[in-house]
N, C-alpha and C positions, 0 to 999 in steps of 0.2 A: 593297460593292465599295470605297467610299471608305476605310473603316477598314482593309481589306486592303491597299490601296495605300499607306496611311499607316504600315503596319507595326504596327497595333494587335493586341491579343490578345483572345480571347473566343470564345464558341461560334459567333457569326456569322462570324468570320474563319476558324474551323476549317471551317465549312460551305462557305465560298467556296473554300478550299483543296481540299477534297474534290471539289467540283464542277469545279474546274480540272483536277484529276488525272483525273477521269472524262470530261473534255471535254464536260460537259453544261451549261456556263454559257451562259445567254442573257440578254440585257438588254432590258427594256422601252425603247421609243424615248425616252421622257422621261428616264429614268435615264441612258441613253447621252448624250443632249444635255447633261444637267446635268454629267456627268463631263467630257465633252469641252470644255465651255465654261469650265472652270476656267482662268483665265489663268496659274496657277502649276503646272498639270499638266506634269510632266516629259515630254519627248519620248518617252522609252522607254515610259512608261505609256500615252501616246496611241497609240503603235504597237500595244501589246498590246491595248488596248480595240478598236481597229479590226479586230482579228482575231476578235472575238466576234460571234456571230449576234445580230441585233436582231429582236425580235418584230415581226410585221406588224400593221398596223391593219386590222381587218376591217369590213365594212359594218355600220353602226349603232353603231360604237364611241363616237362623240362623244355620241350621245343616251343610250346606256347609261351613260357616264361622268357625264353631267349628272344623270341620274336617281339614280345611286349617290351622288353628292355631295349632292344635295338630301335624300336619305333619311337620310344621316348628320347633316347640319346640322339637319334637323328634330328630331333627338333631342338637340340641343345638344352634339354632339361636334365636335371639331376635324376638318376635312377640307380641307386645302389643295388647290388645283387640281392642282399637280404630283403630290402623293401620290395623289389620286384617279385621275389618268391612269395612274400606275404600277400601282395596285391593279387597275384595270379591265383593263389589258393582261394581267396575270397571271391574273385570273379568266377572261378570254376564252380564254386558251391552256391553262388548267387546270395552271398551273405554280406551285410554291411561291415565295414571296418571301423571300429571305434578307435580314434587316434587323435593325438594332440599334435602330431608331426605334420607340418604343412607340406613336406616333400611328397606325400601321397596324392596330393591334388592333381598331379600330372597324370596319374593313372585313371582318373575319372573318364577321360575320353575313350578309354578301352572298356568301360563298363563298371569300374570299381565304384561302389556306393560308399560314401563316407558319412560318419556320424560325428 
């Protein structure tokens, strides 16, 4: 979403554009908070973002996220807490994550679908 808002190009941006056209865009709560907390976020972008559905957090989410992060770290891969929380939200809701960030590839073994 960040690259889309910044006017970048690439397959990730094309995927976001398609999801917007289909009105199928949803945001993990942590991704929404990251985007909205950017002090340079233009007001028009903030208004757009508040119109998107934000995924709910289901029972056991925090424990599943902790176990997911531990499993990735045990294998000596990078797993930041925000990335783990985003990945767990997408896994819980069985939705693919559109991302340019290669760090998410380590979460695929846990069921994360990447676009």
